[in-house]
Structure formats: structure tokens, C-alpha cells
N, C-alpha and C positions, 0 to 999 in steps of 0.2 A: 220384564221386571226391571231391567236396567233403565230403559226410557221412562217407565212409570216413576221410578225413584227420583230421577232427575226432575221430572215435571212436578212431583209433589214438593220438592225443595224450592223450585222456582216460584211457585205460588204460595208456599207455606212459610217462607222466611219472614221475619218481623216487618221489614219495610214494605214487602209485597202485601202483607195483610193490612198494613196501615193504608196503603194506596187503595186496596180493594174496598175497605170500609169507607174511605173518603169518596170514592166513586158511587158506592151504594147510597151514601148520604145525599149526594147530589141528585141522583135519580129519584130517590124517595121524596126529596124536596120538590122536584119538578112535578111529581105525581101527587103532591099534597098529602103524603104519608108522614105526618109530622112526628109521630112516635118513632118510626123506623129511622127517620132522618136524624133525630136527636141521639138515639142510641148508637147509630153508626158513626156519627161525628165524635161522640164521646170515646168510643172504642179506638177510632183512628188516632185521636189526640193522645189517649192513654198509652197506646203502643209506641207512638213516637217519643213521648216523654220518657217512658221506661227505657227505651232503646238508646236514646241520645244522652239523657241527663241523669242516669243512675248507674250504679256499679253492679247491677244485676248480672250483666254478661260476664264480668270479671269474676264474680262470686261463683257462678255456675261453672265456668271454665276451671277455676281453682279446685272445685270439688272433684272434677274429672282428673285433673293433674295430680292430685294428692292420693288418688286411689292406688297407684303403684309408685311408691317412692323410688327415687333414683338410688342405685347402690352407692355406698360410700366410697368405694374404690374400684379400680379395674379388676377383672378376673385374673386369677393366677395363670390360666392358660385359655386359649380361645381357638376353636377349630373353624367356626363359621358364624356369619352374621347375615341376617335378613333385614334389608332396608326397604320400607314400603315407599311407593311413589307418592307424589304430591309436593315435592320440594322444588319443582322447576316451573318456569313460565312457558308452557308448551306453545302457545300461540306466537309469542315473541321469538323463541328459538327456531320455530318452523320457518318464520319469515327471515330471520337474520342469522341463524346459525349460532354456534357457541353453546353456552350452558348457563343461561340466566337463571338465578335462583330466586325463589319467592320467600315469603316470611317463614316457611318451614325448611329453609336451606340448612339448618343445623342438623337435619337428618343425614345429609351427605357429608357435612363437615365432621361430625362425630364418627361416622363410618370410616372416613379416610384416616382420622387420627388413630382409631383402633387398628385399622389395617396396617398402618405403618409401624405400630408398636408390636403387632403380632403378624409377622411376615408369612407365616404358614396358613393363616386363616383365609378361607374362601368367603367371597361376598356374593350373596344372592340379591340381585336387584330386581324388585318386582314392581311392574307398573307399565301399562300400555296407555293408549289415548283414551282418557275417561270422558271426552266430550261427546255430546249427542251426535254431532256431525261425523266424528271419526276422521277428520281431515288433518290432524296435527301429529307431530312426532310424539311418541310415548315417553314416559318418564325414564324407562330403562335405557332407551337409546341415548337420551340426553345425559343421563347419569354416567353412561359409559364414557362419553366424551370428557366429562368432568374428571372422572377418576384417572383416565389414561393421560390427560393433559397434565395432571398433578403427580404423575409418576407411578401410578399403580398399574402393574402389568395386566393386560387384558385377559391373560390366561387364568387369573385369579377370580374373574367375574363369572357368575352364572346368571343369565338373564331370562326374565319372564317378560316378554314384550307384548303380551296380549291381554293381561288382566285389566279390567276397567273399574272394579269395585274391590273393597276389602275382602269380600267373600271369594272373589275370583283370585285375589292375591294368595289366599290360604290354599285353595284347591290346586292352583298351579304350582305353588311352592312345595306342597306335599309331594307332588310327582318329581320335581327337580331334586329334592333332598334324597328321595329314595334312589333315584338314578345315580346320584353322586356319592351315595353312602354316607350322608351327613345327618347329624342329629344334635339335639341340645344346643341349637344356635341362639345367639342373642337376637331378639326382635327389636329393631330400632324404628321408632316412629314418634310422633309428637305426643307429649304427655296427655293432652286431652283426648287423643285418639286411642290411647293404650287400652282402656277397659274394653272397648268394642273389639279391637284387634285381637286381644288375648282370648276373649270369649269365642271368637270365630276360629282361631287357630286351635284352641282346646277342643272345640266341637269336631274338628277334622282329625283329632288325635295326634297333633304335632307338638312335641315337647320343645318349648322355647323358654328363654330367660328374658323377661321384660326389661328393656333398656330405654326408658323414656327420655326424650330430649325436646328441644323447641318449646320451652315454657312461655306462656302468654300472661300469666298472673304473677304477682309478687309472693304469693304464699301467705300474705297477711291481709287479704281482702275482706272487707265487711260490707254489708248492705247499707247503701246510703246514696246521697246525691253527688253528682260530679258534673259540673258545668264546664270543665276545662278541656275535655277531649271528646266531644260528641261523636265524631266519626269512628274513633277507636272503640268507644263504648258500644256503638251499634254493631261493629264488626265482631266484637267479643260475644255479644248476645247472640248473633247469628251463628257463630261457631259453636257455642254451648247448646243451643237449641237443635242445631243440625245433628250434633252427636247424640243427643237424647232421642231424637226422632229415629236415628239409626239404631240405637240400642233397643228401643221398643219394637221397631219394625223387624229387625233381625231376630229378636226373641220370639215375636209372634210367628215368624216364618220358620222357626226351628233351626236357624242357622248359627246360633250362639249358645254357649253352654249355660248362661244365666242371664237374667235381665240386667244385672249390674255386676259383671265379673270383678273379682278382687283377688288379692294375693292368695 
């Protein structure tokens, strides 16, 4: 299931689909299949245009991010936090050491802020090596270096170093929470990833408080053209589509509480 999901995304993301239709158009042209060549070329160009030069990606991501609004203030008290992996550059840190953060680094920064404000709170760090090869350091290992280097005692950390997917995050975390007598933790992950995460944790019967971070949209996005930042537009579209593929796939597999979980 894990490898299958990775392969689906490799070949199903927008730029991969555009490449596929481009190759299909070339083959159809060589075989004198004019109709197939025209349709394939049109689809390839259309996908590229939507991905690169429209705000479709930002609009989709914004919808996911707004599903669970960020609380207006910090909680009065806090016993535990669960931070999901995905905030570190595993390949780079495996080769160079340290704790290089990626665009989701706000997950760790917000966790550290709350851990400093609530010194009694435990921190569950969930994330192993999510690559197909399995040759890299996992998120939990790298995150531990980050937290310890910035003054958080290792004794406050509870680590799940084996999970590779959000489903495995939830399954492993459930066991760790029961073992340590913890409940009603904050769930810290990216805003766009929160609906799927909450649905999976709810399905496992884990009581959590959604704490979205790492926003990618302005909250004021509308559908339209944008010729100023094609690479970012393509990245946002890939992010949004990936989450929706995950939402649909996990719902079909019975691993989430609803197709589009909400508050």
C-alpha cells in the first residue's frame, strides 16, 4: 500500500500528467493517429497552463487550510502536543547532518514555541523515513536534534521513528499516548494537511485539538490568472491535488472518518 501510494503520486501529479500526454501526443503523431495526437497535445498544454499560470493551486490549498481555523489564542493549559513529520529535508540532513527545515518547518517552530511556554507539556514527534528507498534519516530523529539543540530536554520528547504515512502516524501515536497516559493533545501539522490528519486520527479514536500551522495561501485567494510566479503556482497545485487524492483514497480505504473532515 505504501509503495503503491508513492507510485500513484509520482505519475499522477500535474506536471507528470502533462509530460505523459506530451509523450502520448508524440507517439500518436508518429503513428499517424491525428485525433489522439491533437487531444493529447491539448491536454498537455492545458494542464501546464493551469498549473503554471493560474491561481487554481492556491485556491484549492486555501480551501483545505480554511477547513480548520487556527485558534485565536493559546490554550490555558497544555499537557501534550503531537507534531507530524514532513518539516525536514531528510536527504540533505542524512548527508550533512544538522536539522535542515523545509517549507513546512513552521510545524517544528510552533511546537518549540508552545513547548517553551508550557514546560510541563510532552511532545510526541511522529515521523520515520517516508521515502521509497528507506535510506534516509526519519523526521523524528532529525526533529529531536532540532529540539535538543534549541534547549528542549530530550526527556520531554516521545518519538515515533517508524511511521511513513499519516495513517501510520495515527496508529503509532495511539499506542504511544496510551503507554504514556496522555490524551487531548494538540495536533500540529500544516493547514492544508489538517483535514486528512484529523479524519485519520478520529478514525483511530484519538482525541486531539487541531492546531494548524504552515499556511501557503493568503486566505484571500480567488480563481484567476497569475503569470508572475509559475513555479510556485505549480507547487501549490501539486500540494492541493495530492491532499485531495489522499482524502479520497483514505476514505475509500476506510481509514478516515469522513471524505472531507471538518470541525
